[in-house]
Structure formats: structure tokens, C-alpha cells
N, C-alpha and C positions, 0 to 999 in steps of 0.2 A: 434380472435375467438368471433366467437357470441354471446349473452347473452344465448340462448336458447342449445347451443350445450354445454356451460360453465357448466350452468345447469344441464345438463343433465349426464356429466361426474362428475360431485360433488353425485351428487342422485346413480350414478352407484355408487363410491368406497364406500357412506354411506352405501347401502345395502351390500357389499362384507365384510365392515369391520363389520356389524353386520351380517353377516352369519358365519363371521369367529372368533367372539365371543360368539356365540350358539352353533359351532362346540366344543364337549367336547375333543376329539381326539387332534384335533389342538391344545384348549388349554393346553394337558397334554403336547403334544411334544414342546410346544413353554420354559414351564417348565421345562422341561429335559434340553431342549439346552441352556437356562439360569443358570441350575443350573451345568451344564459339563463347561459352560463358567466362569463361578464363579472358579469352583475348579482348571480350568487348572491356572485364574488367581493368585489364592493363591499358586499354586506352581512356578508360574513364579517369584512372589516375596520371597518364599524362597530361589529360587537358587541366588537371588542378593546379593552382598556381603554387609557385614552388620560393621559398624564402631563401635570400642567400644565407649564406652561414655568415654569423656576426668572426670581426679576427681572433685567430687565434683560438675559437671553439672546434668542436671534431664535428656537432651537426648542425643541421640549418638553424635560424632562429627562429625565438618562439616567438608566437603573437604573443599582445598586452592581455594580460587578465581581465576581466572587468571587475571590480571592485566585489568583498563579501557585503553579502545581502545585512542588510540589518536585522538584530534578534529582533521574535516577537514581543511586545511587550508581554512580562507579565506581573499577574497578580501579588501585591504584597504581600508578606509575611501575616502581618496586622490584618488584614482583609480576609485572608485564606484562615486564618485565627475563629476572626468574627463568624465567620460562614460554620466555620466548625461545628462554636458555641450555640450557633440558631439552628443547624440541625441536630445537636444532642435535644438542647430544650424542645425540640418537634418531636425527636424520638421518645423523649419522657413524656413528652403530655399525649403523645397517643399511647403508651403504655398504660397508662394514667386511663385514659377513656376506656380502655378497653378492660380497666380492671375494675370499670365501674367508680373511679375515686372522683372526688369534686374537684375543681382545679381553683388556681390564685384567685380567679373573676369571682367565687362562688356560685358557678354554673354548675353543672353535673356531667363534668368531664372534657374537657377543651370548649371553655365556652367561646374562644374565642371565634371570628366569622372568618377572617383572614386577614392578609395582612397589611387592609389600612386601620387593626388594632394593636398594632407594634407603632415605636416610635421611626424607628430607622426604615420603613417600609421593605423590611427582609421578610 
């Protein structure tokens, strides 16, 4: 949106809000609507169940809380280190391939064809 169009849009809305604020009937309608919403909220609150206060306490009794959820399983440090070393190995093989160096398998840069070439399948 270009600047002139944006400024025109803001100016239009400002004039609309100014006109609405000056309109007595609109202000009365909004005041009545807000009063009805407040009454509805009070009526809804009255329908909610109320807990009796525990003896000697200042406020209502608190409902029992659900037990805390178990923590999500975390990979072990050894597994993370294994993955990091595998990533470093793959990065080195890629760098060797890009430089045109032969790899350990005697091929020309990254002689491995995929995960089946590794003992652990990573």
C-alpha cells in the first residue's frame, strides 16, 4: 500500500470515529449495549458454582489440581554426541568431495552411497 493511500485510509477512519463520538444516539446505544453486557456477565457469574471457604481461610477453597505432566523424554548425552560426531564426519566428507579429494573407501570424494554403508545405520 503506498503512503498516500495509507494516509487517506487513516484520515477516513479518524473522521468516522470523530463523527461517531459526536453522535449522541450512537453514544447512548453503546452505553446501553455495554450495560447489557455487564448485566449478562454478572448473571453468568452468579450461575457459576461457588466453593465454600475452608475453615480458617480467607478465601474460597481451591479445587484440586491435576498432577503435573511427565517431562518429555530427552535423548541421552551419548546419543547427542554420537549424532554430532556423525554430522561432523558427513560435513568433512562433503568438504572432501567438493575439494576433489579421494575418501577412505578409495573412491573419488564420498565413495559411500548412503546409510547402508555405515555399521550403525546413521
